[in-house]
C-alpha positions as CSV (number, residue, x, y, z in Angstrom):
1,X,91.8,-124.1,43.9
2,X,95.4,-124.5,42.5
3,X,94.6,-122.2,39.6
4,X,93.1,-119.6,41.9
5,X,96.2,-119.8,44.0
6,X,98.3,-118.7,41.0
7,X,96.0,-115.8,40.5
8,X,96.2,-114.7,44.1
9,X,100.0,-115.0,44.2
10,X,100.4,-113.2,40.9
11,X,98.0,-110.5,42.0
12,X,99.9,-110.1,45.2
13,X,103.1,-109.7,43.1
14,X,101.8,-106.3,42.1
15,X,103.8,-105.3,45.2
16,X,107.0,-106.9,43.8
17,X,107.1,-107.0,39.9
18,X,106.9,-104.9,36.8
19,X,103.5,-104.4,35.3
20,X,102.2,-104.2,31.7
21,X,98.9,-102.5,30.9
22,X,97.0,-103.4,27.8
23,X,96.1,-100.2,25.9
24,X,94.0,-101.2,22.9
25,X,91.9,-98.0,23.1
26,X,94.9,-95.6,22.8
27,X,95.2,-94.0,19.4
28,X,98.2,-92.5,17.5
29,X,97.6,-89.5,15.3
30,X,100.1,-88.0,12.9
31,X,99.3,-84.4,11.8
32,X,95.7,-85.0,12.6
33,X,95.4,-88.4,10.8
34,X,94.7,-91.4,12.9
35,X,96.9,-94.4,12.2
36,X,95.4,-97.9,11.7
37,X,97.4,-100.8,13.1
38,X,97.6,-104.1,11.2
39,X,97.2,-106.3,14.3
40,X,99.1,-105.3,17.4
41,X,98.1,-101.9,18.8
42,X,99.8,-99.7,21.4
43,X,100.6,-101.0,24.8
44,X,101.2,-99.2,28.1
45,X,104.3,-100.5,30.0
46,X,104.9,-98.9,33.4
47,X,103.1,-95.7,32.3
48,X,104.9,-95.4,28.9
49,X,103.3,-96.0,25.5
50,X,105.0,-98.6,23.3
51,X,103.9,-98.6,19.6
52,X,104.5,-101.1,16.8
53,X,107.6,-99.8,15.0
54,X,106.7,-100.4,11.4
55,X,103.1,-99.0,11.4
56,X,104.1,-95.8,13.1
57,X,107.6,-95.0,11.9
58,X,106.8,-95.8,8.2
59,X,103.9,-93.4,8.5
60,X,106.4,-90.8,9.5
61,X,108.5,-91.4,6.4
62,X,111.2,-93.6,8.1
63,X,112.8,-96.6,6.4
64,X,112.4,-99.5,8.8
65,X,114.9,-102.3,8.9
66,X,115.5,-105.1,11.3
67,X,118.8,-106.7,12.3
68,X,118.0,-110.2,13.5
69,X,121.4,-110.9,14.8
70,X,121.4,-108.0,17.2
71,X,117.6,-107.7,17.7
72,X,117.9,-104.1,16.6
73,X,115.4,-101.9,14.8
74,X,117.2,-99.5,12.4
75,X,115.0,-96.4,11.5
76,X,116.3,-94.0,8.9
77,X,114.9,-90.7,7.7
78,X,117.0,-88.1,5.8
79,X,120.3,-87.7,7.6
80,X,119.0,-89.2,10.9
81,X,119.3,-92.9,11.9
82,X,117.9,-94.4,15.1
83,X,119.1,-97.8,16.4
84,X,116.9,-99.3,19.1
85,X,117.8,-102.7,20.5
86,X,115.3,-105.0,22.2
87,X,115.8,-105.0,26.0
88,X,118.2,-102.1,26.0
89,X,117.6,-99.0,28.1
90,X,119.4,-96.7,25.6
91,X,119.1,-96.0,21.9
92,X,121.5,-94.6,19.4
93,X,120.7,-91.4,17.4
94,X,123.3,-91.2,14.7
95,X,126.4,-91.8,16.9
96,X,124.9,-90.4,20.2
97,X,123.7,-92.7,23.0
98,X,120.4,-91.5,24.6
99,X,118.2,-92.9,27.4
100,X,114.8,-94.6,26.8
101,X,111.9,-94.5,29.3
102,X,111.1,-98.2,28.8
103,X,113.3,-100.7,26.9
104,X,111.9,-101.8,23.5
105,X,110.4,-105.3,23.5
106,X,108.6,-107.8,21.3
107,X,104.8,-108.1,22.1
108,X,102.4,-110.1,20.0
109,X,105.1,-110.9,17.6
110,X,105.7,-107.2,16.9
111,X,108.7,-105.0,17.8
112,X,107.3,-102.4,20.2
113,X,109.2,-99.1,20.8
114,X,108.7,-96.2,23.2
115,X,107.5,-93.3,21.1
116,X,108.3,-89.9,22.7
117,X,112.1,-89.8,23.2
118,X,113.2,-91.3,19.9
119,X,110.8,-88.9,17.9
120,X,111.7,-85.8,19.9
121,X,115.4,-86.6,19.4
122,X,114.9,-86.0,15.7
123,X,112.7,-82.9,15.9
124,X,109.1,-84.2,16.1
125,X,106.7,-82.9,18.7
126,X,104.8,-85.4,20.8
127,X,101.8,-84.7,23.0
128,X,98.7,-86.3,24.5
129,X,95.0,-85.5,23.8
130,X,92.8,-86.5,26.7
131,X,89.5,-86.2,24.9
132,X,90.5,-88.6,22.1
133,X,92.9,-90.8,24.2
134,X,95.5,-90.2,21.6
135,X,99.2,-89.7,21.3
136,X,99.6,-86.6,19.0
137,X,102.6,-86.5,16.7
138,X,103.3,-83.3,14.8
139,X,105.9,-83.0,12.0
140,X,105.4,-79.2,12.0
141,X,106.2,-78.8,15.7
142,X,102.8,-77.4,16.7
143,X,100.6,-79.4,19.1
144,X,99.0,-76.5,20.8
145,X,95.5,-77.7,20.0
146,X,96.0,-80.8,22.1
147,X,94.3,-80.3,25.4
148,X,96.6,-81.9,27.8
149,X,95.7,-83.4,31.2
150,X,98.6,-84.3,33.4
151,X,96.6,-87.0,35.3
152,X,95.9,-88.7,32.0
153,X,99.5,-88.4,30.9
154,X,100.5,-90.3,33.9
155,X,98.7,-93.3,32.5
156,X,100.0,-93.0,29.0
157,X,103.0,-90.8,28.1
158,X,104.3,-89.5,31.5
159,X,106.4,-86.3,31.0
160,X,110.0,-87.3,30.3
161,X,111.7,-84.1,31.5
162,X,114.2,-84.4,34.4
163,X,111.7,-83.5,37.1
164,X,111.4,-85.4,40.4
165,X,108.5,-87.5,41.5
166,X,107.6,-84.8,44.0
167,X,107.5,-82.1,41.4
168,X,105.4,-84.1,39.0
169,X,103.0,-85.0,41.8
170,X,102.7,-81.4,42.9
171,X,101.4,-80.4,39.5
172,X,98.2,-82.5,39.8
173,X,97.8,-82.6,43.6
174,X,94.9,-80.1,43.3
175,X,92.6,-82.6,41.6
176,X,93.5,-85.5,43.9
177,X,90.7,-87.2,46.0
178,X,90.9,-86.9,49.8
179,X,93.4,-89.3,51.3
180,X,94.6,-89.8,54.8
181,X,98.3,-89.4,54.1
182,X,100.6,-92.3,53.5
183,X,102.2,-93.4,56.8
184,X,103.2,-96.9,55.8
185,X,102.9,-98.1,59.4
186,X,105.9,-95.9,60.3
187,X,107.8,-97.5,63.1
188,X,110.8,-96.2,65.1
189,X,113.6,-98.6,66.1
190,X,116.2,-97.4,68.6
191,X,119.6,-98.8,69.6
192,X,121.6,-96.5,71.8
193,X,122.2,-93.2,69.9
194,X,121.1,-94.8,66.5
195,X,117.6,-94.7,65.2
196,X,115.8,-96.3,62.2
197,X,112.5,-95.2,60.9
198,X,110.9,-98.1,58.9
199,X,108.1,-97.3,56.4
200,X,106.1,-100.0,54.6
201,X,105.8,-99.2,50.8
202,X,103.7,-100.3,47.9
203,X,106.3,-100.4,45.1
204,X,104.0,-98.4,42.9
205,X,101.6,-95.5,43.4
206,X,99.7,-92.5,42.3
207,X,101.0,-89.0,42.0
208,X,98.6,-87.4,44.5
209,X,99.8,-89.7,47.3
210,X,102.6,-87.1,47.9
211,X,103.7,-85.5,50.2
212,X,103.4,-88.4,52.6
213,X,101.8,-88.2,56.0
214,X,103.4,-85.5,58.2
215,X,105.0,-88.1,60.6
216,X,106.7,-89.7,57.6
217,X,107.9,-86.3,56.1
218,X,109.3,-85.3,59.5
219,X,111.1,-88.6,59.9
220,X,112.7,-88.2,56.4
221,X,113.8,-84.7,57.3
222,X,115.6,-86.0,60.4
223,X,117.3,-88.9,58.6
224,X,121.0,-89.1,57.7
225,X,121.0,-92.3,55.6
226,X,118.2,-93.8,53.4
227,X,117.9,-97.6,52.9
228,X,115.8,-99.7,50.6
229,X,115.3,-103.4,50.0
230,X,118.2,-103.1,47.6
231,X,119.9,-100.0,46.3
232,X,117.5,-98.7,43.6
233,X,119.5,-95.5,43.4
234,X,122.9,-97.0,42.5
235,X,124.7,-94.0,41.2
236,X,121.6,-92.2,40.0
237,X,118.1,-93.0,41.0
238,X,117.3,-96.2,39.0
239,X,113.5,-96.6,38.9
240,X,111.8,-99.7,40.1
241,X,111.0,-100.3,36.4
242,X,114.8,-100.4,35.5
243,X,115.6,-102.5,38.5
244,X,112.9,-105.1,37.8
245,X,113.9,-105.2,34.1
246,X,117.4,-106.3,35.4
247,X,115.7,-108.8,37.7
248,X,113.8,-110.4,34.8
249,X,116.9,-110.5,32.7
250,X,118.4,-112.6,35.5
251,X,115.4,-115.0,35.3
252,X,116.3,-115.7,31.7
253,X,119.5,-117.1,32.9
254,X,117.7,-119.9,34.9
255,X,118.2,-122.8,32.5
256,X,117.4,-126.5,33.0
257,X,120.6,-128.4,33.7
258,X,122.3,-130.4,30.9
259,X,120.5,-128.3,28.3
260,X,117.3,-130.3,28.7
261,X,113.9,-129.0,27.7
262,X,110.6,-128.7,29.5
263,X,109.3,-131.6,27.5
264,X,112.1,-133.8,28.9
265,X,111.5,-133.0,32.5
266,X,107.7,-132.9,32.6
267,X,105.3,-135.8,32.5
268,X,103.9,-136.3,29.0
269,X,100.3,-135.5,29.7
270,X,101.2,-132.5,31.8
271,X,103.6,-131.2,29.2
272,X,101.1,-131.4,26.3
273,X,98.5,-129.6,28.4
274,X,101.0,-126.9,29.3
275,X,102.1,-126.5,25.8
276,X,98.5,-126.1,24.6
277,X,97.9,-123.5,27.2
278,X,101.2,-121.7,26.5
279,X,100.0,-121.1,22.9
280,X,97.3,-118.8,24.3
281,X,100.1,-116.4,25.5
282,X,101.4,-115.8,22.0
283,X,99.6,-112.5,21.9
284,X,101.9,-111.5,24.8
285,X,105.0,-112.3,22.8
286,X,105.7,-115.7,24.5
287,X,106.4,-118.9,22.6
288,X,107.6,-122.4,23.5
289,X,110.8,-121.9,21.6
290,X,111.5,-118.9,23.8
291,X,111.1,-120.7,27.1
292,X,111.7,-124.4,26.3
293,X,115.2,-124.5,28.1
294,X,114.2,-122.3,31.0
295,X,113.3,-123.6,34.4
296,X,109.5,-123.6,35.3
297,X,110.0,-120.8,37.8
298,X,111.6,-118.6,35.0
299,X,108.7,-119.5,32.7
300,X,106.1,-118.5,35.3
301,X,107.9,-115.2,36.1
302,X,108.1,-114.3,32.4
303,X,104.5,-115.2,31.8
304,X,103.5,-113.0,34.8
305,X,105.6,-110.1,33.5
306,X,103.6,-110.2,30.2
307,X,100.2,-110.1,31.9
308,X,98.0,-107.0,31.7
309,X,97.8,-105.1,35.0
310,X,94.5,-105.3,36.9
311,X,95.4,-101.8,38.4
312,X,95.6,-99.7,35.3
313,X,95.9,-96.3,37.1
314,X,98.7,-97.4,39.4
315,X,102.2,-96.3,38.1
316,X,105.7,-97.0,39.2
317,X,106.6,-93.5,38.0
318,X,105.0,-92.3,41.2
319,X,106.1,-95.0,43.6
320,X,106.6,-94.3,47.3
321,X,110.2,-95.6,46.9
322,X,111.0,-93.2,44.0
323,X,109.5,-90.3,46.0
324,X,111.8,-91.0,48.9
325,X,114.8,-91.6,46.6
326,X,114.2,-88.2,45.0
327,X,114.1,-86.6,48.5
328,X,117.4,-88.3,49.5
329,X,119.2,-87.4,46.3
330,X,117.9,-83.8,46.5
331,X,119.3,-83.5,50.0
332,X,122.6,-85.3,49.2
333,X,121.9,-88.1,51.6
334,X,123.6,-91.5,51.2
335,X,121.4,-94.3,49.8
336,X,122.1,-98.0,50.7
337,X,120.5,-101.4,50.1
338,X,119.5,-103.9,52.8
339,X,120.2,-106.6,50.3
340,X,121.7,-106.9,46.8
341,X,119.7,-107.5,43.7
342,X,121.7,-110.7,43.0
343,X,121.0,-112.0,46.5
344,X,117.3,-111.1,46.1
345,X,117.2,-113.2,42.9
346,X,119.0,-116.1,44.5
347,X,116.5,-116.2,47.4
348,X,113.4,-116.0,45.3
349,X,114.7,-118.6,42.8
350,X,115.8,-121.2,45.4
351,X,113.2,-123.8,44.7
352,X,114.0,-127.5,43.9
353,X,113.6,-128.2,40.2
354,X,111.3,-131.2,40.8
355,X,108.9,-129.0,42.8
356,X,109.1,-126.3,40.0
357,X,108.0,-129.0,37.5
358,X,104.8,-129.6,39.4
359,X,103.9,-125.9,39.2
360,X,103.4,-126.1,35.4
361,X,101.2,-129.2,35.6
362,X,98.0,-127.1,36.1
363,X,99.1,-123.7,34.9
364,X,96.1,-122.0,33.4
365,X,95.6,-120.6,29.9
366,X,95.8,-116.9,29.2
367,X,92.1,-116.1,29.3
368,X,91.6,-118.1,32.5
369,X,94.5,-116.5,34.3
370,X,93.5,-113.0,33.2
371,X,89.9,-113.5,34.3
372,X,91.1,-114.7,37.7
373,X,93.5,-111.8,38.2
374,X,90.7,-109.3,37.2
375,X,88.3,-111.1,39.6
376,X,90.9,-110.7,42.4
377,X,91.2,-107.0,41.6
378,X,87.4,-106.7,41.8
379,X,87.4,-108.4,45.2
380,X,90.1,-106.2,46.6
381,X,91.9,-103.1,45.3
382,X,95.3,-103.1,47.1
383,X,96.1,-99.7,45.8
384,X,92.9,-98.2,47.3
385,X,93.5,-100.0,50.6
386,X,97.1,-98.7,50.7
387,X,95.8,-95.2,49.7
388,X,93.5,-95.1,52.6
389,X,96.0,-97.0,54.8
390,X,93.4,-99.7,55.6
391,X,95.9,-101.9,57.4
392,X,93.4,-104.4,58.7
393,X,92.0,-105.1,55.2
394,X,95.5,-105.4,53.7
395,X,96.5,-107.9,56.5
396,X,93.4,-110.0,55.8
397,X,94.3,-110.1,52.1
398,X,97.9,-111.1,52.8
399,X,96.8,-113.9,55.1
400,X,94.3,-115.1,52.6
401,X,97.0,-115.2,49.9
402,X,99.2,-117.3,52.2
403,X,96.3,-119.7,52.8
404,X,95.7,-120.0,49.1
405,X,99.1,-121.5,48.6
406,X,98.7,-124.2,51.2
407,X,99.0,-127.7,49.8
408,X,100.9,-126.5,46.8
409,X,104.7,-127.1,47.5
410,X,105.8,-124.7,44.8
411,X,103.6,-121.8,46.0
412,X,104.4,-122.5,49.6
413,X,108.2,-122.3,49.0
414,X,107.8,-119.4,46.6
415,X,105.9,-117.4,49.1
416,X,108.3,-118.4,51.9
417,X,111.2,-117.2,49.8
418,X,109.5,-114.0,48.7
419,X,108.5,-113.1,52.2
420,X,109.9,-114.9,55.2
421,X,113.4,-115.6,54.1
422,X,113.8,-112.0,52.9
423,X,112.2,-110.8,56.2
424,X,115.1,-112.4,58.0
425,X,117.6,-110.9,55.7
426,X,116.1,-107.4,56.1
427,X,115.9,-107.7,59.9
428,X,119.5,-108.9,60.3
429,X,120.9,-106.1,58.1
430,X,118.8,-103.5,60.0
431,X,120.1,-104.9,63.3
432,X,123.7,-104.8,62.0
433,X,123.5,-101.2,60.8
434,X,122.1,-100.1,64.2
435,X,124.6,-102.0,66.2
436,X,127.7,-101.3,64.2
437,X,127.3,-97.7,63.1
438,X,129.6,-95.8,65.5
439,X,128.6,-92.2,65.0
440,X,125.0,-91.4,66.0
441,X,123.0,-91.9,62.9
442,X,119.3,-91.8,61.9
443,X,118.2,-94.1,59.1
444,X,115.1,-94.0,57.0
445,X,114.3,-97.5,55.7
446,X,111.7,-98.3,53.1
447,X,110.6,-101.9,52.5
448,X,107.4,-103.5,51.3
449,X,104.5,-103.1,53.6
450,X,103.9,-106.9,53.6
451,X,107.2,-107.3,55.4
452,X,106.2,-105.3,58.5
453,X,102.4,-105.8,58.7
454,X,101.7,-107.6,62.0
455,X,100.2,-111.0,61.6
456,X,102.0,-111.6,58.3
457,X,105.4,-110.0,57.9
458,X,107.9,-110.6,60.7
459,X,110.6,-108.0,60.3
460,X,109.4,-106.0,63.3
461,X,108.8,-109.1,65.3
462,X,112.4,-110.3,64.6
463,X,113.8,-106.9,65.7
464,X,111.8,-106.9,68.9
465,X,113.1,-110.5,69.6
466,X,116.7,-109.1,69.2
467,X,116.0,-106.7,72.0
468,X,115.5,-103.4,70.0
469,X,113.1,-100.8,71.3
470,X,110.2,-100.3,68.8
471,X,107.6,-97.6,68.8
472,X,104.6,-97.5,66.3
473,X,104.2,-93.9,65.2
474,X,101.4,-94.3,62.7
475,X,98.6,-95.1,65.1
476,X,99.4,-92.5,67.8
């Protein structure tokens, strides 16, 4: 039961955390020749293909060097030099800094790099062939024979041009299945002349979910200020992927006090069992030396971040949040956060160390955890329930996930922090904005659906208790 509880909580975290999708069937072809990989193949990370640097770039004539001190891959070919550092969201071409879609990382002991932008920056052409599930690289600049399908690209190499979520979605809307329109349990909250529309999001999505339901689109058009759980658009539309990369960087700062190790704080039998199971995650780039000084919570979050997604066709590139951010930016509307990223991190990580220790005592091996996550995905597809706005079924799943944590102090506190503590933070900030904004203002607020679904989330209940006037718009 404890192991299954981990699977339920981690599967539920699809709503909250960055996802990695295993992509062993994706091929890379250079001028028509398929590359063979020595061990680690391509991976999909948030809809972007990462490839093993040495296998691919050496095949393209690059000299590949590795700077251990800076964790930087140095790729040289002719007069061009690319410098790509693990965990960084930018890379250097010669002396120019350029953005990456996804930071480079180490997976399965191999340095994995995003392919499209670095290669295009030095004159290569990169495309996607749907029929062969292959990334096509051309040194001659002609990839016209590749028959491109935009819907497939969204699962592999999503177009990297500066187009908005809405524009990308419009291109493939014709082939979308019938959906009811995403309303996100849209609720209107009124205080005097101030109004807040609150929409429940799944922090991921599919491109054909847009535009949203008419009631949501109309509410967006009426709104003056756009608010999110925290400001994911600080300065310029940071994606959820970028935001959560920052969040996981924070988790790596959670170290055991006095420089102790996991072996020192765990019971001997439990430690050796955990260490044995941890070895099974080596294919995900995780080792004991990497995590030995980190708190158990940090270890669990890092392990989860490495797990393959059970929902392979769901992308953060087409999240509801990013769609609404695009709308706000396009219309020059202010964007604010109901909380700060640092405060979010502090809330979620506020679990006593002695309780965290117990969480690792029965942590499953990779194969077991993956099997349980996949089984949960077979039992219930949250993306499909959200797509059809099946609120009753989503509520049942959320209540079941809470029940699965009962009797496990770590999971009980983790879920309390993830949900109910943050519910109070969001409700208090919404109330403050409505009460203290002097000029008549309409807000459009986007938070996770779990925070507002009746019978589970309590944001709307708290606002009602504070005396605000609430009207459900989605079921009228």
